[in-house]
C-alpha positions as CSV (number, residue, x, y, z in Angstrom):
1,M,12.5,-6.4,4.9
2,N,12.3,-2.8,3.0
3,F,9.4,-1.5,6.1
4,A,11.4,1.7,5.8
5,R,10.7,2.4,2.3
6,A,7.1,1.1,2.2
7,Q,6.1,3.1,5.2
8,K,3.7,5.3,3.3
9,S,1.9,2.4,1.7
10,Y,1.7,-0.1,4.5
11,N,-1.1,1.3,6.4
12,Q,-3.3,1.0,3.2
13,N,-2.0,-2.5,2.3
14,A,-1.6,-4.2,5.5
15,I,-4.9,-5.5,5.7
16,V,-4.4,-8.7,7.2
17,Q,-1.4,-7.6,9.6
18,K,-4.1,-4.9,10.9
19,E,-6.9,-7.6,11.6
20,M,-4.1,-9.5,13.2
21,A,-3.5,-6.9,15.9
22,K,-7.0,-6.7,16.7
23,K,-7.1,-10.1,17.4
24,I,-4.1,-10.5,19.4
25,F,-5.1,-7.6,21.4
26,R,-8.5,-9.3,22.2
27,V,-6.6,-12.4,23.2
28,I,-4.4,-10.8,25.6
29,G,-7.4,-8.9,27.2
30,N,-8.7,-12.6,27.9
31,F,-5.6,-13.3,30.4
32,S,-4.9,-9.9,31.2
33,Q,-6.7,-6.1,31.5
34,S,-4.1,-4.0,33.3
35,P,-0.1,-4.1,32.5
36,S,1.6,-2.2,34.4
37,R,4.8,-1.9,32.2
38,L,4.9,-3.4,28.8
39,L,7.0,-3.8,26.1
40,E,5.7,-3.9,21.9
41,I,8.4,-5.6,19.9
42,G,8.1,-4.3,16.3
43,S,5.7,-1.3,16.7
44,G,6.0,-0.2,13.0
45,T,3.1,2.4,12.4
46,G,1.2,1.3,15.3
47,F,-1.6,-0.9,14.5
48,L,-0.8,-3.0,17.5
49,T,0.1,-0.3,19.9
50,E,-3.2,2.0,19.4
51,H,-4.7,-1.1,21.1
52,L,-2.1,-1.1,23.3
53,M,-2.2,2.5,25.0
54,T,-5.7,1.8,26.0
55,F,-4.5,-0.4,28.7
56,G,-3.2,2.5,30.5
57,A,-0.2,1.2,31.8
58,R,2.2,3.1,34.0
59,E,5.3,2.6,31.4
60,I,5.0,1.6,27.7
61,F,8.2,0.9,25.8
62,L,8.0,0.5,22.3
63,N,10.6,-1.4,19.6
64,D,11.0,-0.9,16.1
65,L,14.2,-1.0,14.1
66,N,13.1,2.5,12.9
67,P,12.8,5.5,14.7
68,N,9.1,5.5,16.2
69,Q,6.7,5.6,13.4
70,T,3.9,5.8,15.7
71,E,1.5,8.8,16.9
72,F,2.6,8.1,20.2
73,S,5.6,10.1,21.8
74,D,4.4,9.7,25.7
75,V,6.6,6.4,25.8
76,T,9.9,5.3,25.9
77,F,11.2,4.0,22.3
78,L,14.0,1.6,22.3
79,E,15.3,1.1,18.7
80,G,17.3,-1.5,17.5
81,D,17.2,-5.2,16.8
82,I,15.3,-6.8,19.6
83,C,17.9,-9.7,19.7
84,E,20.5,-7.1,20.4
85,I,19.5,-4.6,22.1
86,E,19.5,-4.7,26.2
87,I,15.4,-4.4,26.7
88,P,14.1,-3.3,30.5
89,C,13.1,-6.1,33.1
90,G,10.1,-6.1,35.4
91,L,8.1,-6.2,32.4
92,D,4.2,-7.8,32.6
93,L,3.6,-8.2,29.3
94,I,5.8,-8.6,25.9
95,A,3.1,-8.0,22.7
96,S,4.2,-7.9,19.3
97,N,2.3,-8.1,15.8
98,A,3.7,-9.7,12.5
99,V,7.7,-9.6,13.2
100,F,8.2,-13.1,14.9
101,Q,8.7,-14.6,11.7
102,W,11.6,-12.3,10.6
103,I,13.6,-13.7,13.7
104,D,16.2,-16.5,13.0
105,D,16.6,-18.0,16.6
106,L,13.3,-17.6,18.3
107,G,14.4,-19.8,20.8
108,A,17.3,-17.4,22.2
109,L,14.7,-14.5,21.7
110,F,12.4,-16.4,24.0
111,S,14.8,-17.1,26.8
112,K,15.9,-13.3,26.5
113,L,11.9,-12.5,26.7
114,H,11.4,-14.6,29.1
115,S,14.5,-12.8,32.0
116,S,13.0,-9.9,31.2
117,L,9.3,-10.7,32.5
118,L,8.0,-10.6,35.9
119,A,7.0,-14.3,36.9
120,G,3.3,-14.5,36.0
121,G,4.0,-11.9,33.2
122,M,2.8,-12.8,29.5
123,L,4.0,-12.9,26.4
124,A,1.7,-12.5,23.4
125,F,2.4,-12.2,19.7
126,A,0.9,-12.9,16.3
127,A,2.9,-13.8,13.7
128,F,2.7,-16.2,10.4
129,G,2.9,-19.5,9.6
130,P,4.6,-22.1,7.2
131,Q,1.4,-21.7,4.9
132,N,1.9,-18.0,4.3
133,Y,2.3,-16.7,0.9
134,K,2.4,-20.1,0.2
135,Q,2.1,-19.8,-3.7
136,F,6.1,-18.5,-3.5
137,K,7.3,-21.2,-1.8
138,T,9.3,-22.5,-4.6
139,Q,10.9,-18.9,-5.0
140,G,12.6,-18.2,-1.5
141,M,10.9,-16.9,0.6
142,L,11.2,-17.0,4.5
143,N,10.3,-19.8,6.4
144,Y,8.0,-19.5,9.3
145,P,7.7,-21.7,12.6
146,S,4.7,-24.3,12.8
147,L,2.0,-24.1,16.2
148,G,4.3,-27.0,17.5
149,E,7.8,-25.5,16.7
150,L,6.4,-22.3,18.6
151,E,4.9,-24.2,21.7
152,R,8.5,-26.6,21.5
153,L,10.2,-23.6,21.9
154,L,8.3,-21.5,24.6
155,V,8.0,-25.1,26.9
156,Q,12.2,-25.4,26.7
157,N,12.1,-21.7,27.5
158,S,9.9,-21.8,31.1
159,F,6.8,-20.5,29.4
160,E,3.2,-21.7,30.0
161,I,1.0,-22.1,26.9
162,L,-2.3,-20.2,27.8
163,H,-3.3,-19.7,24.0
164,L,-2.5,-21.2,20.4
165,E,-4.4,-21.2,17.2
166,E,-3.9,-20.5,13.6
167,E,-6.1,-19.5,10.9
168,L,-5.6,-18.9,6.8
169,K,-7.1,-15.7,5.0
170,T,-6.9,-15.5,1.2
171,L,-7.0,-12.0,-0.6
172,Y,-7.8,-11.7,-4.3
173,F,-6.2,-9.6,-7.0
174,P,-7.0,-9.1,-10.4
175,C,-3.8,-10.2,-12.1
176,A,-0.8,-11.5,-10.5
177,R,1.3,-8.1,-10.9
178,E,-1.0,-7.1,-8.0
179,V,-0.1,-9.9,-6.0
180,L,3.5,-8.7,-6.4
181,E,2.5,-5.0,-5.7
182,H,0.6,-6.0,-2.8
183,I,3.4,-7.6,-1.3
184,R,6.0,-5.0,-2.0
185,A,3.4,-2.5,-0.4
186,T,3.9,-4.0,2.9
187,G,7.5,-4.0,2.9
188,V,8.2,-7.3,1.9
189,T,11.2,-8.3,-1.0
190,T,9.9,-10.4,-3.9
191,F,11.7,-12.7,-5.5
192,S,12.1,-13.4,-9.6
193,T,12.1,-16.7,-10.7
194,T,15.7,-16.8,-10.7
195,G,15.9,-16.3,-6.7
196,R,18.0,-13.1,-7.1
197,G,15.2,-11.0,-6.6
198,M,15.8,-8.7,-10.2
199,W,13.1,-9.5,-12.3
200,T,13.4,-9.0,-16.1
201,K,10.4,-8.6,-18.6
202,E,10.7,-12.3,-19.3
203,T,10.6,-13.4,-15.9
204,L,7.9,-11.2,-14.9
205,K,5.8,-12.5,-17.8
206,T,6.8,-16.1,-16.9
207,F,5.8,-15.4,-13.5
208,E,2.3,-13.7,-14.3
209,E,1.4,-16.8,-16.7
210,A,2.2,-19.5,-14.0
211,Y,0.7,-17.9,-11.1
212,L,-2.3,-17.2,-12.9
213,A,-2.6,-20.9,-14.0
214,R,-1.9,-22.2,-10.6
215,N,-3.7,-19.7,-8.2
216,S,-6.6,-18.5,-9.7
217,D,-10.5,-18.8,-9.1
218,I,-13.4,-17.3,-10.0
219,N,-13.2,-14.4,-7.5
220,G,-9.4,-13.3,-8.6
221,V,-5.9,-14.3,-8.2
222,E,-5.2,-15.5,-4.9
223,L,-2.4,-14.7,-2.1
224,T,-2.1,-16.8,0.9
225,Y,-1.8,-15.5,4.2
226,H,-1.3,-18.0,7.6
227,P,-1.6,-16.0,10.3
228,V,-0.6,-17.3,13.9
229,Y,-1.3,-16.3,17.6
230,C,0.0,-16.8,20.7
231,C,-0.5,-16.1,24.6
232,A,2.3,-17.8,27.4
233,R,2.8,-17.1,30.7
234,R,6.4,-17.3,32.4
235,I,6.6,-19.8,34.9
């Protein structure tokens, strides 16, 4: 992840992530409209935070690997890896946007979050599914959990599924190189055909020609996003 370096360009380029924040907030509103104590995991530049703040919660905890990048200071900020840091208990909402695909052991995290929620508390998140960046699957990108895997892990950790869905979104670019620039601008490493993350003139040219041939139509050069949305209640 290169989010710290991409902070300035992230807000302009993270089009899908911004839409995901709006949608998961609407999903949360279908099941809870007045959380008292909430935690956001991976607050980033505040796409989801700005929506969560409208709940008027008594206590708001924000977490991110980097220092607080949101415009909100009247919160308790918890810097660090959510899998390692101590988080408050007695929460009635834990929310996250475009973060959980980076977690190596989601089952362990779900167990930890379950312990921090009140009985009946909610875990709601938007993340990315297996077809995210599917055009790069041969180039070492992340493996993403399927809806079935998410459901299994949540049920194993005593959550009741309230909402679970997925969708595909396709962005179009004038050329393959702009696809790479878009991905980099959102803080994600792009891998060369060597799989080592280092591009040469030769590998870049080979990539552009192959990508254009495989992933373009009359609309332009394609890049696929696979958002997934989940809302679950602690049993």
